Steps between C-alpha positions, in 0.01 A plus 500: 500500500354221291145379508471132585228241468298460820536159663204386706526202737207322660589239763275257686302380199404139450506510121852360461747289706732787598199701632626826346391675182718751315408488130119513540482808725764683295324438168170579673633837612622584150159403354330707772711805412434463126125466554493791745669734251206445263208442735545768767470802265204336324340422836551857618326633191210255536478581873396855411178365348438158662661465843464125555611407148806727534591341832474149351723599209763652730491196733534246217885483501509427874198271527527300176829543311752460785334198671439310174857545374657427840294186557554365148879472549580257784869595547 
């Protein structure tokens, strides 16, 4: 079994004429996964000492990275 690239589709958006986005959400997911690989272990270590700071670090891929990348690509 081969490993494929995830394809994410978001329909109902008003950012382009066809009202569907494929490239933005897919690239956003890949950026989210890359950031999560680095930030979640760091956040877990920081969480042991400073709970709120660790939570912010672990939430960063979902609250900042994914939305910024997804919204920056209109197709």
